[in-house]
C-alpha positions as CSV (number, residue, x, y, z in Angstrom):
1,X,0.9,-5.9,-12.1
2,X,4.4,-7.2,-12.8
3,X,6.0,-4.3,-11.0
4,X,3.9,-5.0,-7.9
5,X,5.0,-8.6,-7.8
6,X,8.6,-7.7,-8.2
7,X,8.5,-5.1,-5.5
8,X,6.7,-7.6,-3.1
9,X,9.3,-10.3,-3.9
10,X,12.2,-7.8,-3.2
11,X,10.6,-6.6,0.0
12,X,10.0,-10.2,1.2
13,X,13.6,-11.1,0.4
14,X,14.9,-8.1,2.3
15,X,12.6,-8.9,5.3
16,X,13.9,-12.6,5.4
17,X,17.5,-11.4,5.3
18,X,16.7,-8.9,8.1
19,X,15.0,-11.6,10.2
20,X,18.1,-13.8,10.1
21,X,20.4,-10.9,10.9
22,X,18.0,-9.8,13.8
23,X,18.5,-13.0,15.6
24,X,22.3,-12.6,15.8
25,X,21.9,-8.9,16.6
26,X,19.6,-9.6,19.6
27,X,22.0,-11.8,21.3
28,X,24.7,-9.3,20.8
29,X,22.4,-6.4,21.7
30,X,21.5,-8.0,25.1
31,X,25.2,-8.6,26.0
32,X,26.1,-5.1,25.0
33,X,23.1,-3.4,26.7
34,X,23.7,-5.4,29.9
35,X,27.3,-4.1,30.1
36,X,26.2,-0.6,29.1
37,X,23.6,-0.6,31.8
38,X,26.3,-1.2,34.5
39,X,28.5,1.5,33.2
40,X,25.6,4.0,32.5
41,X,24.0,3.6,36.0
42,X,26.6,5.9,37.5
43,X,26.3,8.6,34.8
44,X,22.9,8.5,33.1
45,X,20.0,6.5,34.3
46,X,17.9,7.1,31.2
47,X,20.4,5.0,29.2
48,X,20.4,2.2,31.6
49,X,16.6,1.8,30.9
50,X,17.2,0.8,27.1
51,X,18.1,-2.8,28.1
52,X,15.1,-3.2,30.4
53,X,12.3,-3.2,27.9
54,X,11.4,-6.8,28.8
55,X,11.2,-6.1,32.6
56,X,8.6,-3.5,32.7
57,X,6.9,-2.7,29.5
58,X,6.1,1.0,29.5
59,X,3.3,2.5,27.4
60,X,4.0,5.5,25.4
61,X,1.6,7.8,23.7
62,X,1.6,9.4,20.2
63,X,4.5,11.8,20.1
64,X,6.4,10.2,23.0
65,X,9.5,8.2,22.4
66,X,9.6,4.6,23.3
67,X,12.5,2.1,23.2
68,X,12.8,-1.5,22.3
69,X,16.4,-2.9,21.9
70,X,18.4,-0.8,19.4
71,X,15.5,1.4,18.3
72,X,13.7,4.4,19.8
73,X,10.3,4.7,18.2
74,X,8.2,7.9,18.0
75,X,4.7,7.5,16.6
76,X,3.9,10.7,14.8
77,X,0.3,10.0,13.7
78,X,-2.2,7.2,13.0
79,X,-4.8,7.7,10.2
80,X,-7.5,5.0,9.7
81,X,-10.3,4.9,7.1
82,X,-8.0,4.8,4.0
83,X,-9.4,2.5,1.3
84,X,-6.4,2.6,-1.1
85,X,-2.7,3.6,-1.1
86,X,-0.5,4.3,-4.0
87,X,-1.5,5.7,-7.4
88,X,-4.4,4.7,-9.8
89,X,-1.8,2.6,-11.8
90,X,0.1,1.1,-8.9
91,X,-1.3,0.5,-5.4
92,X,-3.0,-1.6,-2.9
93,X,-6.6,-1.7,-2.0
94,X,-7.7,-2.5,1.5
95,X,-9.7,-5.6,2.3
96,X,-11.3,-3.4,5.0
97,X,-9.6,-0.2,5.8
98,X,-5.9,0.8,6.0
99,X,-4.6,2.4,9.2
100,X,-1.4,4.2,8.2
101,X,0.9,4.8,11.2
102,X,3.7,7.4,10.7
103,X,6.6,6.4,12.9
104,X,10.1,7.8,13.4
105,X,12.7,5.1,14.1
106,X,16.1,6.1,15.6
107,X,19.0,3.6,16.0
108,X,20.2,4.0,19.6
109,X,22.5,1.0,19.4
110,X,26.1,0.6,18.4
111,X,25.5,-1.4,15.2
112,X,23.4,-0.9,12.1
113,X,20.0,-2.7,12.0
114,X,17.2,-3.0,9.5
115,X,13.7,-1.9,10.5
116,X,11.3,-4.8,9.8
117,X,7.8,-3.5,9.2
118,X,6.4,-7.1,9.4
119,X,7.5,-7.3,13.1
120,X,5.1,-4.6,14.1
121,X,1.7,-5.4,15.5
122,X,-1.6,-3.4,16.1
123,X,-4.4,-4.3,18.6
124,X,-8.0,-3.5,18.9
125,X,-9.5,-2.7,22.3
126,X,-10.7,-6.3,22.6
127,X,-7.1,-7.6,22.2
128,X,-7.5,-8.7,18.5
129,X,-4.0,-8.6,16.9
130,X,-3.4,-7.3,13.5
131,X,-0.2,-7.7,11.4
132,X,1.4,-5.0,9.2
133,X,0.6,-5.1,5.5
134,X,4.1,-4.8,3.9
135,X,2.9,-4.5,0.3
136,X,0.6,-1.6,1.2
137,X,3.6,0.1,3.1
138,X,5.6,0.1,-0.1
139,X,2.9,2.2,-1.6
140,X,2.2,4.3,1.3
141,X,5.8,5.4,1.6
142,X,6.7,8.0,-1.0
143,X,10.3,6.9,-0.4
144,X,10.0,3.2,-0.9
145,X,13.5,2.6,0.6
146,X,12.6,4.1,3.9
147,X,12.4,0.9,5.8
148,X,14.4,-1.5,3.4
149,X,17.8,-0.2,4.4
150,X,19.8,-0.6,7.5
151,X,19.6,2.3,9.9
152,X,23.2,3.1,11.2
153,X,23.8,4.1,14.8
154,X,22.6,7.6,15.5
155,X,20.6,7.8,12.3
156,X,16.8,7.9,12.0
157,X,14.1,7.4,9.4
158,X,10.5,8.3,9.3
159,X,8.0,6.3,7.2
160,X,4.5,4.6,7.3
161,X,3.6,1.2,8.6
162,X,0.2,0.1,7.2
163,X,-2.4,-2.3,8.8
164,X,-5.4,-3.6,6.9
165,X,-8.1,-4.0,9.5
166,X,-11.9,-4.5,9.3
167,X,-14.0,-1.3,8.6
168,X,-15.7,-1.4,12.0
169,X,-12.6,-1.8,14.1
170,X,-10.7,1.1,15.8
171,X,-7.1,0.4,16.9
172,X,-6.2,1.0,20.5
173,X,-2.5,0.3,20.6
174,X,0.7,-0.8,18.7
175,X,3.4,-3.0,19.8
176,X,6.6,-2.0,18.1
177,X,9.7,-4.2,17.8
178,X,13.4,-3.6,16.9
179,X,13.4,-7.3,15.6
180,X,10.9,-10.2,15.2
181,X,12.1,-11.8,18.6
182,X,12.3,-8.7,20.8
183,X,10.0,-7.9,23.7
184,X,8.5,-4.9,22.1
185,X,7.2,-1.6,23.4
186,X,3.6,-0.5,23.6
187,X,2.3,2.8,22.2
188,X,-1.3,3.8,23.0
189,X,-3.4,5.2,20.1
190,X,-6.3,6.5,22.3
């Protein structure tokens, strides 16, 4: 029990540090991407779209890359109906069921940035919003440091984001964010 509390406190502190850093990075990111859009429009229109995630949110599907700010997300899979994550000694038990979403996160920006699992959201078909369960994600990721370190430009990590939802609910979509204040990008799960 003591190890669980310590891990949760460390994760919370790192998330809080990432939230403050994300605010500064967003302003810098917007200025950098706006300048990059003008330069990239002549050479590569795909790069120019990176800064327009707030203009026209695009819906991606599982397996398709989707961009928000400095990150390109590719949802690999979503598995629901999981009652517990971790080991028999250390783990987390779902209040309802865990939906474990495996996602690849690539830094497409020019500065390092931390992926903040708590900024990710899931939605049922009726629009009900569910937040990520950070403590369950610690146990769901075999490499606990997957999302607790900065991702440098050009690098990518793959890990699991966990959502604890009622047993009778089916998730319809995700809203993935490069920081708590970004516009986000939608990924359909159906």
